[in-house]
C-alpha positions as CSV (number, residue, x, y, z in Angstrom):
1,M,-18.7,-27.9,154.7
2,V,-21.7,-29.7,155.7
3,P,-22.1,-31.7,159.5
4,K,-23.0,-35.3,159.2
5,G,-26.1,-36.4,160.8
6,E,-29.1,-38.3,160.0
7,T,-29.5,-36.2,156.6
8,R,-27.9,-37.6,153.9
9,V,-26.4,-34.6,151.7
10,G,-24.3,-34.9,148.7
11,V,-22.6,-32.4,146.4
12,Y,-22.3,-32.0,143.0
13,P,-19.7,-29.3,142.3
14,G,-19.9,-27.3,138.8
15,S,-19.8,-24.6,136.9
16,F,-23.3,-25.5,135.5
17,N,-22.6,-23.0,132.7
18,P,-25.3,-23.4,131.9
19,L,-27.7,-26.3,133.6
20,T,-28.7,-28.7,131.6
21,T,-31.4,-31.9,131.4
22,A,-28.2,-33.8,131.9
23,H,-27.2,-32.4,135.1
24,L,-31.1,-33.0,136.5
25,A,-30.7,-36.7,135.3
26,I,-27.7,-36.9,137.0
27,V,-28.3,-35.8,140.3
28,A,-32.0,-37.4,140.1
29,A,-29.8,-40.9,139.3
30,A,-27.4,-39.9,142.5
31,R,-30.4,-39.4,144.6
32,R,-32.1,-42.7,144.1
33,A,-29.1,-44.6,144.3
34,H,-27.2,-43.4,147.3
35,R,-30.9,-42.2,149.4
36,L,-29.9,-38.9,149.4
37,D,-32.4,-36.2,151.4
38,R,-30.3,-33.5,149.8
39,I,-27.7,-32.4,147.0
40,D,-26.2,-29.2,146.9
41,L,-25.2,-27.7,143.4
42,V,-21.8,-25.8,144.1
43,V,-20.2,-23.5,142.3
44,S,-16.6,-22.1,143.0
45,R,-15.8,-18.1,142.4
46,S,-12.8,-19.4,140.5
47,A,-13.2,-23.0,139.4
48,L,-10.1,-24.6,138.2
49,A,-9.4,-24.2,134.8
50,K,-12.2,-21.9,134.4
51,Q,-11.0,-18.4,136.0
52,H,-12.1,-16.6,132.8
53,V,-15.4,-17.2,132.6
54,D,-17.6,-14.0,132.3
55,H,-20.3,-15.0,129.5
56,P,-22.7,-14.4,131.5
57,R,-21.5,-12.9,134.7
58,F,-21.0,-14.7,138.0
59,H,-24.1,-13.5,139.8
60,H,-26.4,-14.1,136.7
61,R,-25.7,-17.7,136.5
62,I,-26.2,-18.2,140.5
63,E,-29.5,-16.6,140.2
64,V,-30.6,-18.9,137.0
65,L,-29.6,-21.7,139.1
66,Q,-31.3,-20.6,142.3
67,T,-34.4,-20.4,140.0
68,A,-33.7,-23.3,138.7
69,V,-34.1,-25.9,141.8
70,V,-37.1,-23.5,143.3
71,E,-38.9,-26.3,142.3
72,V,-36.9,-29.1,143.3
73,P,-36.9,-29.4,147.3
74,W,-34.4,-31.3,147.7
75,L,-32.0,-29.8,145.5
76,G,-30.0,-26.7,146.6
77,V,-26.8,-23.9,145.5
78,Q,-24.1,-23.0,147.1
79,V,-21.1,-21.1,146.1
80,T,-17.7,-21.5,147.4
81,E,-14.1,-20.2,147.3
82,Q,-12.8,-23.5,147.2
83,Q,-11.3,-25.3,144.3
84,L,-10.0,-28.7,145.1
85,L,-13.0,-31.3,145.3
86,A,-11.4,-32.8,148.4
87,D,-11.7,-29.1,150.3
88,I,-15.4,-28.8,148.5
89,A,-16.5,-32.1,149.3
90,D,-15.7,-32.1,152.8
91,G,-18.4,-33.3,154.8
92,Y,-20.6,-34.5,152.5
93,H,-21.9,-38.0,152.1
94,L,-21.4,-38.3,148.5
95,L,-19.6,-36.8,145.5
96,I,-21.3,-36.4,142.4
97,V,-18.8,-35.8,139.4
98,G,-19.0,-36.8,135.8
99,A,-16.7,-39.1,134.1
100,D,-13.9,-36.4,132.9
101,K,-13.8,-34.7,136.1
102,W,-13.1,-38.2,137.7
103,W,-10.1,-38.7,135.3
104,Q,-9.0,-34.9,135.9
105,I,-8.8,-35.1,139.5
106,H,-6.5,-37.9,139.0
107,D,-3.7,-36.2,137.0
108,P,-1.1,-34.6,139.2
109,V,-0.7,-31.6,137.4
110,W,-3.5,-30.1,139.6
111,Y,-1.2,-31.1,142.5
112,D,1.5,-29.5,141.4
113,G,2.7,-32.4,140.1
114,D,2.7,-34.3,143.2
115,H,1.7,-37.8,143.3
116,R,1.7,-38.1,147.2
117,A,-0.5,-34.9,147.3
118,R,-3.2,-36.2,144.5
119,D,-3.6,-39.4,146.6
120,S,-3.7,-37.8,149.8
121,A,-6.6,-35.8,148.0
122,I,-8.6,-38.7,146.4
123,A,-8.4,-40.4,149.9
124,A,-10.0,-37.5,151.5
125,L,-12.8,-38.1,149.2
126,P,-16.4,-39.0,150.3
127,P,-17.8,-42.0,148.4
128,V,-18.0,-40.9,144.5
129,A,-20.6,-41.6,142.1
130,I,-19.7,-40.8,138.7
131,A,-21.9,-40.2,135.5
132,P,-21.1,-41.9,132.7
133,R,-19.8,-40.6,129.4
134,D,-18.7,-42.3,126.0
135,G,-15.5,-43.2,125.8
136,L,-14.4,-42.8,128.9
137,A,-14.0,-45.8,131.2
138,T,-15.1,-45.6,134.9
139,P,-15.0,-47.9,137.9
140,A,-18.2,-50.1,137.9
141,E,-18.9,-49.8,141.5
142,R,-18.7,-45.8,141.2
143,T,-20.6,-45.4,138.1
144,L,-24.3,-43.8,138.6
145,D,-27.0,-45.7,136.3
146,V,-28.2,-43.1,134.0
147,E,-29.7,-43.6,130.7
148,I,-26.9,-42.4,128.3
149,E,-29.7,-41.5,125.9
150,L,-30.8,-39.0,128.6
151,I,-27.0,-37.6,128.8
152,G,-25.1,-38.6,126.1
153,H,-25.4,-36.0,123.6
154,V,-26.2,-33.3,126.3
155,S,-23.3,-31.0,127.3
156,S,-23.1,-27.3,128.4
157,T,-20.8,-27.1,125.8
158,A,-23.8,-27.6,123.0
159,A,-26.1,-25.2,124.9
160,R,-24.0,-22.5,124.4
161,G,-23.7,-23.3,121.1
162,G,-26.8,-23.0,120.1
163,R,-28.7,-25.9,121.6
164,K,-31.4,-24.1,123.8
165,E,-33.7,-27.6,124.0
166,L,-30.7,-29.0,126.4
167,M,-31.0,-26.0,129.0
168,V,-33.2,-26.2,132.0
169,P,-36.0,-23.9,131.7
170,A,-35.0,-21.3,133.8
171,A,-31.4,-21.1,131.9
172,R,-33.5,-21.0,128.4
173,D,-35.8,-18.3,129.3
174,F,-32.6,-16.4,130.7
175,A,-30.9,-16.9,127.3
176,E,-34.3,-16.1,125.0
177,R,-34.5,-12.7,127.2
178,T,-30.9,-11.6,127.4
179,G,-28.8,-13.6,125.0
180,A,-26.8,-15.2,127.5
181,W,-24.9,-18.1,126.2
182,V,-26.1,-17.9,122.9
183,D,-25.4,-14.3,121.9
184,P,-22.6,-12.6,123.5
185,G,-23.3,-9.5,122.2
186,R,-27.1,-9.1,123.1
187,Y,-26.3,-10.2,126.6
188,E,-23.7,-7.4,126.8
189,R,-26.1,-4.8,125.4
190,W,-28.4,-6.0,128.0
191,V,-25.9,-6.0,130.9
192,E,-25.4,-2.5,130.1
193,T,-29.1,-1.4,131.2
194,E,-29.3,-3.5,134.4
195,P,-28.9,-2.2,138.0
196,P,-26.1,-3.3,139.0
197,P,-26.6,-6.4,141.8
198,E,-27.1,-5.6,145.4
199,G,-24.0,-5.9,148.0
């Protein structure tokens, strides 16, 4: 949670597995449109519907994110135990989501089928900025002005499928060095030779 004050802070939750050029285009557009001083990329230790992600390991994904934001002074990385967006976004001035996530949070299945719980969770959200995606309608007043050419063909799924040019440089360098995302077998062999993480 970020206390509200003079500093305007946005939150962009996701797995960022890996961080792509589209993610950076989205946060840049949100920062401009909503006059944010900082944006946090927030990763849940156990994200909803993605609890079994193990390639690459969680601490490697966080290390790559931290490396990627070093040269972007207004971008930070946070880890949370929270899973629901209403909890993750608590205290932030803006919640940034993709169009697919916008529709997902309206699905009662994530609230044990309870429509009132869903409506209460959505009502608790801060203002929301939505990254557009082809084929998914979003409220115009919430939709970010991002050139679809910058994000339309870019996805973490495509990056994991071998499109390393879609990754940010830190992720691409890690993938080329270890096989992360693009060669699970080579990555696992690399992990066996790596010292265990501290802590």
